[in-house]
N, C-alpha and C positions, 0 to 999 in steps of 0.2 A: 504494500500500500504506500502510495506517495503521501507524505505528511506535509501538507502545505503550512501547517502551524509551525513546524520546525523550521522550514525555509523562511517563514516570516520572522521568526525569532532571530535567525542569523542576519537577515536583511536589515531588521530594525536595530540591530546592535552595532552596525557599521559606524564608522566615524562620520560625524555630521558637521565637521568644521572645515573651514578653508582659511588660508592666510593670504593677505595682499596688503601692500603698503604698510607693513609692520603690524597690522591689526589681525586678530583672529575672530572670525565670525562663525556663528552656529546657524544652520538652516533647519527648517522644519522637515521632518521625514515621516512617511506613513500618512500622508494627507488623504482625506476622503477624495474620491475622483472629482466630484463637483467642486471641491475647494481648489484642487489642482488646476482645473480648467479656469476657474475665476482668477487664480493667482497668475496664471500664464497669459491671460487675456491681453494685457497691455502690450506684451511682446508680440503676440500673434496678430495684433491689429496694426503693426508698423507697415506702412506702405511707402512706395517710392514717391508718392504725391505729397507726403508731409515734409515739413521742414526738418533739417538735421537736429535742431533744438528739440522739436517735439518727439522725434525718434529717441533722442538721448533721454528725455524725460521718461519715456515709456520703458527704456532699459532700466533706469533707476527704480521706477515703480515696480517693475517685475522682480528685480533683486530684492527690494524691500518686502514685497509680498511673501517671499519665501524665507526671509530671516526670522529667527525664533523670538526675538525680543525687541522692545522699543530701543533699548541701548544699542543693539546691533544695527537697527535701522538708522539711528542718529549718527553712529560712527561711520556707517557706509556713506551717508550723504555728506558728512564732513570730509572724508578722504577723497570722495569722488568729485566734490565741487571746489575744494580749496586749491589755490595756486600752488603747484608743486614743481620740483625740478624737472628738467628734460635730460635726455641721454647726453652725457658729456659734461653736465653741469654739477652732478652730484656723484659721490662715491658709492653710496648705499642705494641699492635698488628699491628699498622701502621708502626712499624719499622721492621717487619718481611719481609723476602724475599717473592716475588710474585712467587708462585709455579706453576708448570705445571697444577696441579689440579685447581688452581685459574683461570688461563687463559682459561682452557677448560670450566669451569663453566660460565665464562663471555661470551665466544663465543656461547655456547648453549643458554644462556639467551637472547642474542641479536638475535639469530636465531628465538627464540620463539616470541620475540617482533616484529620482521620483518614479520613473517608469520602468527601469530595468532595461531600457533599450538605448543603444548607442545612437548619438546624433551625428557621428562623423560622416563626412562625405566618403563615398566609395573610393578605394584606392585605384590609381591608374593601372590599366593593364599594359601600359607601355605602348610601343609602336607595333606590337603584334609579331615581331621577329624575335625568336628565341633560339639561341645557339645550343646545340646538343653536345658540342665539344668536337664533333667530327664535321669536316667539310666535304662536300661532294665535288668530284671532278667530272661527273657525267653531265652531258648537256641537259638542259631543262626540257621537260615534256610539255610545259605551258607555252602558249604563243607569246611572243614579245608584246609588251604593253603598247597599246595603240594600234596593233595590227588586226586585221579581220581574221577571224578564226575559220 
């Protein structure tokens, strides 16, 4: 018998924290499906027609919806909005600005943790040519490209 309660116990005992800009945040885990949909709604409503500022607000809203406490939400907004250093101007990565890429990666990671499904893009299959280690010296049986068969 497959024991889903045992699997849930393991899943819900996983680490629920992440660190960025020198701060450690705790996110909510084991959300009711309707709560998850509601929390993810600002992110899912981002469109190409909205301003960058509006999209960024929705990123922040989404992260805050998944954070576990008011303290986490206040610290997130502080580190996300305060003027911080840029690459090459500070020695410690914790002093760097939290970028749109950072917040997007955090959101996608939280979605993965909530749903158990990776959100990564599929890996490239390359150019389709794979070498087996041996080369052929026989002429090709395929017609040359661009010729009539």
